[in-house]
KOLSEVO-531784 format. One line per 2 residues: their letters; for each residue x, y, z of N, C-alpha, C, O, CB. Coordinates in steps of 0.001 Angstrom, whole numbers, plus 500000, padded with zeros to 6 digits. Glycine has a CB too. Layout:
A) X:Y:Z:X:Y:Z:X:Y:Z:X:Y:Z:X:Y:Z ~ ... $
//
This chain:
MK) 215689:809369:839492:215759:809568:840929:215428:808254:841630:214499:807545:841243:214797:810697:841381 ~ 216205:807943:842667:215985:806666:843354:214714:806707:844197:214257:807770:844618:217192:806318:844239 $
QI) 214169:805542:844426:212974:805427:845261:213329:805747:846708:214404:805383:847185:212357:804007:845151 ~ 212438:806417:847391:212658:806781:848790:212313:805583:849663:211205:805049:849604:211809:808029:849193 $
TI) 213278:805176:850470:213082:804024:851354:212690:804489:852752:212793:805671:853078:214361:803162:851415 ~ 212245:803553:853563:211914:803859:854954:213165:804331:855693:213086:805192:856569:211301:802622:855659 $
ED) 214313:803767:855340:215570:804196:855959:215885:805637:855595:216372:806394:856435:216725:803279:855531 ~ 215613:806030:854347:215801:807417:853917:214897:808352:854723:215321:809421:855161:215510:807561:852403 $
MI) 213653:807931:854909:212710:808756:855666:213154:808917:857114:213067:810009:857676:211308:808145:855614 ~ 213631:807830:857719:214095:807880:859107:215268:808843:859235:215298:809664:860152:214499:806475:859601 $
KC) 216224:808751:858333:217382:809651:858378:216963:811103:858195:217493:811995:858857:218400:809265:857304 ~ 216021:811338:857305:215528:812695:857057:214867:813278:858309:215116:814427:858673:214531:812696:855884 $
VE) 214034:812486:858955:213357:812954:860166:214373:813171:861292:214237:814116:862069:212269:811940:860608 ~ 215377:812318:861385:216417:812515:862403:217159:813838:862159:217455:814571:863102:217420:811325:862396 $
RE) 217455:814135:860883:218103:815417:860568:217195:816585:860919:217652:817595:861454:218485:815480:859081 ~ 215921:816448:860621:214960:817514:860913:214862:817775:862415:214812:818927:862846:213579:817154:860353 $
IG) 214835:816720:863200:214798:816881:864660:216049:817621:865127:215962:818538:865943:214687:815498:865370 ~ 217209:817225:864611:218447:817894:864977:218435:819370:864617:218884:820212:865396:219612:817218:864310 $
MR) 217916:819683:863424:217824:821075:862998:216909:821861:863922:217239:822973:864334:217323:821164:861556 ~ 215774:821292:864242:214839:821990:865135:215453:822207:866509:215256:823257:867121:213531:821201:865268 $
QR) 216196:821221:866995:216825:821364:868312:217897:822455:868302:218163:823070:869334:217441:820028:868754 ~ 218507:822697:867151:219498:823767:867043:218859:825136:866821:219310:826134:867383:220459:823466:865912 $
VY) 217803:825182:865997:217220:826458:865569:216158:826984:866533:216121:828184:866807:216615:826306:864194 ~ 215317:826134:867038:214199:826595:867863:214614:827401:869088:213934:828372:869419:213398:825425:868306 $
PR) 215709:827043:869784:216084:827881:870923:216325:829353:870540:215982:830261:871298:217332:827318:871572 ~ 216909:829573:869375:217101:830965:868906:215767:831613:868594:215561:832792:868881:218006:831005:867654 $
WV) 214857:830842:868002:213539:831391:867684:212778:831739:868958:212084:832754:869020:212730:830396:866837 ~ 212911:830896:869962:212249:831172:871244:212848:832432:871860:212127:833309:872335:212391:829963:872221 $
ES) 214163:832507:871844:214843:833673:872420:214450:834973:871716:214316:836014:872358:216357:833485:872345 ~ 214266:834908:870394:213902:836109:869632:212387:836305:869539:211913:837182:868817:214492:836031:868230 $
KK) 211637:835488:870269:210166:835578:870337:209465:835244:869019:208310:835622:868818:209766:836967:870764 ~ 210156:834539:868123:209519:834080:866883:208639:832866:867140:207758:832542:866343:210579:833746:865824 $
MS) 208891:832193:868270:208151:830982:868619:208144:830869:870137:209121:831214:870803:208781:829703:867953 ~ 207035:830384:870670:206978:830172:872119:207703:828872:872468:207853:827988:871624:205498:830131:872619 $
QE) 208145:828767:873704:208797:827536:874148:207827:826370:874069:208204:825256:873707:209334:827687:875581 ~ 206577:826638:874410:205553:825590:874351:205395:825054:872918:205311:823843:872714:204200:826134:874869 $
KA) 205355:825949:871941:205218:825544:870541:206461:824780:870072:206348:823777:869368:204980:826780:869645 ~ 207637:825257:870463:208884:824585:870081:208910:823166:870643:209231:822214:869931:210114:825384:870582 $
DY) 208574:823033:871905:208556:821713:872539:207559:820789:871846:207848:819618:871597:208210:821838:874032 ~ 206380:821331:871537:205335:820541:870886:205781:820072:869499:205601:818907:869144:204041:821360:870776 $
EI) 206359:820978:868724:206782:820638:867364:207872:819565:867373:207846:818652:866547:207285:821891:866635 ~ 208824:819667:868293:209872:818647:868391:209275:817319:868853:209646:816255:868355:210989:819103:869363 $
KC) 208358:817390:869797:207699:816174:870279:206929:815489:869147:206949:814264:869035:206746:816504:871448 ~ 206260:816268:868320:205531:815700:867172:206483:815012:866208:206208:813909:865735:204743:816796:866434 $
MK) 207611:815667:865914:208560:815078:864968:209188:813814:865551:209470:812871:864810:209657:816095:864598 ~ 209409:813779:866858:209926:812559:867486:208890:811440:867413:209251:810270:867287:210319:812829:868955 $
AV) 207612:811787:867492:206551:810786:867358:206529:810227:865936:206316:809031:865739:205174:811397:867718 ~ 206750:811091:864951:206844:810631:863556:208002:809640:863424:207859:808589:862799:207042:811839:862580 $
LD) 209145:809981:864015:210313:809098:863973:209998:807756:864623:210339:806705:864079:211512:809757:864674 ~ 209357:807787:865771:208992:806542:866453:208097:805668:865573:208278:804451:865522:208282:806850:867778 $
QL) 207137:806279:864884:206229:805521:864022:206969:804930:862826:206722:803787:862439:205081:806414:863539 ~ 207878:805710:862242:208663:805195:861117:209525:804015:861552:209620:803015:860841:209547:806305:860524 $
KL) 210147:804134:862711:210992:803041:863212:210159:801804:863526:210586:800681:863257:211762:803487:864466 ~ 208977:802006:864091:208082:800883:864372:207674:800199:863063:207713:798974:862954:206824:801364:865150 $
HD) 207290:800992:862093:206899:800457:860791:208053:799671:860180:207858:798575:859655:206458:801592:859843 ~ 209249:800234:860251:210434:799573:859706:210679:798233:860394:210971:797236:859734:211664:800475:859855 $
SL) 210561:798214:861713:210816:796964:862437:209745:795920:862124:210058:794732:862038:210871:797224:863954 ~ 208506:796332:861953:207438:795388:861604:207655:794801:860218:207426:793611:859998:206071:796076:861672 $
IK) 208094:795632:859288:208377:795150:857937:209500:794119:857978:209429:793091:857304:208753:796324:857002 ~ 210532:794392:858764:211656:793460:858854:211231:792138:859479:211703:791080:859064:212795:794077:859664 $
VE) 210351:792185:860464:209842:790957:861082:209026:790162:860062:209171:788943:859963:208979:791286:862332 ~ 208177:790844:859313:207364:790162:858300:208247:789490:857258:207995:788349:856872:206407:791153:857617 $
HK) 209280:790189:856803:210167:789609:855790:210952:788421:856352:211205:787443:855648:211137:790675:855260 ~ 211329:788519:857608:212059:787415:858242:211159:786178:858339:211617:785057:858117:212566:787829:859653 $
EE) 209889:786384:858669:208946:785273:858796:208693:784613:857443:208404:783419:857378:207624:785762:859400 ~ 208799:785385:856370:208560:784836:855028:209712:783953:854570:209541:783135:853666:208346:785966:854023 $
E) 210869:784105:855175:212043:783315:854752:211967:781882:855193:212875:781100:854913:213308:783923:855290 $
//
């Protein structure tokens, strides 16, 4: 199995956000989840994505400086 890269993680989190944006409205409508909880969970996952992207950009800057 290949090693998981930061790019793999970013793509995975982007897919997860998309899935939540598609599924959560139905869950809210069927009362399986409150709108507040749905909004919070998506906001948390977007924060994870932001941190991964920040980490990725810092790594790229460090590698560029080493060249």
